[in-house]
C-alpha positions, 0 to 999 in steps of 0.5 A: 553525442550531445544528447547522451550528455543530457540523457545519461545524467537524467537517467542516473538521477532518476535511478538515484531517486528510485533507490532513495524511494525504495530505501525509504519504503523499506525502512518505514516498514512497507514490506514487513507483512507482504502476505497479510493483505492477501490472507486478510480477505479470507478471515471473516471477523464480522460480528452480528449486529445487536438486536434493534430496539426500534421495531417500526415494521412490527407496529 
C-alpha cells in the first residue's frame, strides 16, 4: 500500500509532463503539415548542374 502512495503521484506527474509536451508541440506548429513529409520525397526538384568550364579530362 505504501508503494502506491509513491507510484500514483509519479505517474500523474509523468502524465502531466506528457500533456504539457503535447500542448507545446501543437502550439508550435509541429502537427501543421503531417502529409508534407510523406509526399515531399515523391517530388523531384533536382536541377541539373551547370556545364563545367574546367574540362580536365578532355585535355
